Each structure stands twice: as C-alpha cells, then as structure tokens.
N, C-alpha and C positions, 0 to 999 in steps of 0.2 A: 688730215694729217700732214705734217711738215717734216723736214729733215735738217738735221745739223752735221756738219763734218768735221773731222780731226785727221790731219795729215801725219802720217808716219814715214819717216825716211830711215832706211837702215842698209846695212852691208851684210850680205850673206857670208857667215863664217865658213872658212875652208873645210872645216869638219863636217859640214852639211852637203859637201859636194856628192852628186849622184842622187839626191832626194828629190822627190816630187816638190813642186812649188808649193801646193796647198799644204803638204805635210811639213814643209819647213817653216811656213809662216805660222802654222799652229804651235810649232815649238818656239818660235821667235817672239810671238804675240799671244801668251796664253790667256790674256784678258778676253780674247775673242774665241768662240767656237770655231772648229774646222768648217762646219756647214756655212757659217756667215762668211768666213774668209773666201770660200769657194764662190759664194754668190757675188762677192765684190770682184773677184778675178773675172768671173764670167760677165759681169756688168761693165767691164773695162775700168774699174777703178783702182786697178794694180798695174803699175808699169815695172818691167825689168830691164835695165839699161835703155830706158825711154821707148820701149816697145810693149805693146799690149800682149801678155802671154795667155796660155791655157793652164788650167789647174794641174794637168798632168806633165807639164814640161819639166824636164829634169835640169837641176841647177849644176854649175860647175864650181861654184865658190868664188866669192870676191864680187859678185854682181850687186849693183846698186839698185835697191827696190823701193819704190814709193807707193804707199797704200793711202787712198783716200777713205777713211773709215766713215761709214754712213750710220746715223742713228736716227731712227723714226722719232719725231716728237708729236705726243698725242695732243691734237688741238679740237677733236671732236667731243671729247669728254671734258666737262667743265668742272673746276674745283667747287666743292661745296663744304661748308662748315658743319661737320657733323661729328658727334661724339665718338671717340674711338678708345677703347679699352687696351691700352698699350702695355703689353707685358713686359717687353724689352725693346730697347732701341740703341743702336750704336751707329758708327759711320757706314757700317757695310750691310746691316739688315735690320728689320723691325719685325717683332712677333706680336700678333693682334689676337685678342680673345674675342671672337665675333659673337654678337648676340643673335638670337632667333629673329627672324624676319628681315635681315640685311642681305640684300643681294650682293654677290661679289662683284659681277661685271655688268655694264649696262646691257640691255637686250630688249627684245620685244616686249613691250608691257612694263618694262623697268628701265626707262631712259635715263634717269637721274636718282639721286639720293642712295647710290651703291657704295660699297667699300672703296671702288676705285675712284669715284668723286671725292670721297672723304680723304683718300690719301694724297691726292693731287692738292687739296688745300693744305694738309699737314706738311706736306714737302713737295713744293713746285718742281724741283729737280727730277722728281720721279717721271715727269712728262717725257723725259728722254729715254726711258726704259719700255720694252714691250709690256703692254697692259699694267703700266705704272709699277712694275716690279713684281707684280703678284705671280708667284710660281705655280700655285695649285689652287683648288677651289673647294668650298663647301656649299652644300645645297642652302637655299634660302633659310630654311627653318632648321638647319643643323647648327649647333653652337660649338665654339671652341677654338683651337690654336691654327693660326694661319701664318706663313712665313712670307715676307716681303724683301726682295733685294733692293738695296739703295744705289748700287753702282753696277756698271756694266760687268766688271770683273766678278763680283758676287753673283750676278745673275747667271753668268755663264758657269762658275763653279758649283752653284747650287742646282742648276739644271742637269749638269752632269751627275750629281749625286741622286737626283731624282730618277734619271734614266738608268742609273746602276743599281737602284732600289736600296740605296745607302741611307736614305732619310727615314728614320722610324716614326710611324704615326699609329698612336694607339687611341682607340675610342672606348667609351662606354655606352651601352644601349640597354632598354628594357624592351623585352619582346614578349609576344603572347605565347602562352604555353609553358610548361614546366620542362626544362631540359635535364636530361640525366647526367650529361657530362659535356665537356668541351669538345671541339673537333675541328676540322678544316673542311671549307667548302672550295672545291678546284672545279669551277664551271665557267666556261667561256661566256661572255656577255656581249650583246649587240643590239641594235635598235629593234624594237618590237616591230614585228611583221605588218600589223595593222594599225597600231596606235603609235604614231611617230613621235609622241611626247615621252613615251615610256621606253625602259630598257628591259631585256629579258635574257633569261639563259637560252643561249643558242650555241649549237655545235660549230657554226661558222663564224662565231663571234671572236672577239679578242680575249686573250687569256686572262683570267681573274681568279685570284687565290685570296681567300680570307680565312684567318685563324680566329677561333674564339674560345674563350674558357668562362666557366661559371664563377661569378662573384657571390651571388646569393639567390636562392630559390624561394618562391611564395607559393601560394596555393594555386594561382593560375597564370603566373608570370615569371620570368627570370631576368635577373639583372647580370649582364655579361659584359666582359672586356674583349675587344676586337682589335686584331692586328692586320694590317693590309700588307700584302707582298706587292700588289699592283694597285692602280688608281683609277679604275674605270668609273664613268658616270654612274651614280646611284649603286655602287657595287655592294655596299653593306646591305642596303634596303633590299635590292634584288635577290642576293644570296639568302638572307634571312627569310623572305617570302618563299623562296624555292624550297627550303627545308621545312616549310610549314611553321615557322616561328616568326611571322611578320612583326615589325616593330610597333610598338604601342603608338597610336595617333597617326600612323602612315596612312593617309586617305588614297595615295596613288597605289601602293602595293600591299595595302592591308586590307582588313575586313571591318565589320561592324565591331562595336566595343563588346567585348566579351567579359562578363563579370563572374567571379567564382560564386557558387551557390551561397547565399546568406552573407554576401558581402557587406561590410560596413557602410553606413551612410556616407562616411569620409571617403572610402574608397570608390564608391559609386560616383560621386561628385568629382574626385580627381581624374578617374578614367574618362568620364564624359565630357570633363572639361579640358581634357589634354588635346590641343588643337594642332599639334605638329608632330613629326616623327621623333621619338624619344632617342635621340642621338647626340653625342657630344665627343668633340676631339679633345681628348683629356691630356695627352702627352705627345710631345715632339722633341725629337732628337736628332741632331745633325752635326757635321763637321764644320766648325766656324772656319771659313776660308782665310780670315786674317789673323785670327788667334792660333790657328793650326792645332785645334783640340776640339774634341766633342762637347757639346753643351746641351743640356736638356732643361725643357720647360713644361711645367704642368698647369692646368687650369681645373679648379674644382667644378663638380657638378653645378650647373645653373640651379636657380631657386626652384624652378618648376619641376625639375627632375628630382631634386631633392625631396620636395614635398611629395611627389609620387611614390618614391621609394619609402618614405615614412608611412604613408597611407597603407601601402602593400604589406609593410612589416607589422603595423599595428593590426590589420585585418587577420594577418596570420597568428597574431598572439591571441587575438580574441576568439578566433576559431578553434585554437588549441585549447584554450580554457573551457569552451563550451562542450568539448568532447570528453573532458575529464571529470 
C-alpha cells in the first residue's frame, strides 16, 4: 500500500469564527469525511498559521490553513482482466451486476480473481480509493447489484448515505417452507460463539432489521422480496434461518434438500442441483451525488433462480391437477 498527496491551501471565512477546526474543515472540504480530516489533523498533515493544531482548536476567522490530503493507493491487489456486467457507469460511480461465484474482496483462500481485481483493471484510478471504491459487499454466491464509487467525493457522499440508511437495497430470495405472510425480523446479529466463520442471532450483537413480503407461494417453498434497514454480514441468510425458513441451497445456514411429497422430476433435479443460496440483489436506489437526484437500477433474476421458480411453479400446477 502506498500513498499519494494533494495539497489544499485555504483561508478560514470570518463566518466560521468560533467553530472547531475539524468541523470547519468538514464544511470547507465536503469531498472528505470529518473522520478522515480529523485523522489528518492528528497526523500533523494540517497546519493553521504554520503551526500544527488539534481537531478541537477553535478558529478566529481569517487563518491560513494548509492540508496535505493523503489517499492510500492499493498496490497489493493486482489488476486482472475479468468480465464485468456493468449496468451503469459515469464519472462518479459504477453499478455492477455480480454473478454467483465472484468474491468481492481478496482474502484468505481468494487472493485474486475477485471483483476488486477486475475493477482495478477496468479503471486503474480506483487504486486511489479505499477498496477500489467498493462501498458494500455481497457474499460470494449471492448475485446482483453493487455500487462502486469512482471519486473520493462520490465515496464520501455514498458512505454517508449508507451510514444514514438512505440507500435502498432490495433482494429476492427463495426459502424453504410456505410463508403465510410477510413480516419483519428485528434481531441483533453477531459472530457465532463457537464457529467463527458463521454469524448468528445474539442479544449482544449489532442491530439488524430485515423486512420481507411474499411474491409467490409454492407447495413447500416461498419466493420473497426482502428489504434491508441494516447491512450486517450474512444478515438475510441468518434471519431467515432464525425464523425457520432458510434459503434454498444455503449450506452454511440451511439444512438438507427438502422435497414436497410427489415432487416432479424437474423440481427434484432443480433443488438437488442448486448449489448456492438462492439470493439476488434485485434493486438498488440511491441519491446520485453529482446529478443530485435519486436513481434506481434493477437486475432480473439470474438464470438459475428463474429455472428454480419455473420448476416450483410447474410442480404446484401438476400437484393441483392431480388433486382434481
């Protein structure tokens, strides 16, 4: 990891007299978050009248301030030419439709051929942003929409939207069991006490809220639409397992394949052959920081989930005929 620097020189307006230095800089340099500005002040990268200040120092107005802004440049993750399904791209952000099997960030067991590697090849300038501009993640075998910031200003603005829960993320899932109605799961999530790879519902975990509603019911499964208020690791998978409706194909939080009595051969093959959690990030809505308006993107169900829904629907039709 290396760094690059950009120097800002400015004069504190008189109307900001009496304000803390970190607060004033956050107002004068909105492209940077207050926490990042505070880090630079504490690291001695900010001077006021040629002296090194503290974040809490009060301003009188008229001071000359110099900021040596530092941006980390990713050098440990190498660019790789991988296919990307780009739904939208402009100077500020990129929207990706992620396929199943693609890891978002390099990690243990997945050192390369990740989305981050692919993005660095697609746009080398992303090396100057944290995690190549990737703002949130999807599990390896979850498909659907992801947003990537292309500038520091976009990264700051979109991070604030995520923290304020202003970015809408809607998923579609196929779960085991027949749900009678939609609902909300409001249960905190934390690391599993004995299996550190898994997450679990825990009273001492972090707040996690999942809303869901039924799209279509089948004989032994339900197609649901899911909206997140929070974005905890494995949140949907953990919450649905907790209410005893694990996602189809979820080897971590689910159970063995459950077949409706007398299931059609097509459905048996579809369920037994579904090797990932049946979860897809179908809709993404955010406030575009450059265009200053809300924009929404949608991604249709991937082929494997479409085929599973078709098999479930056909099984229900055949079973209905057999009862008449």
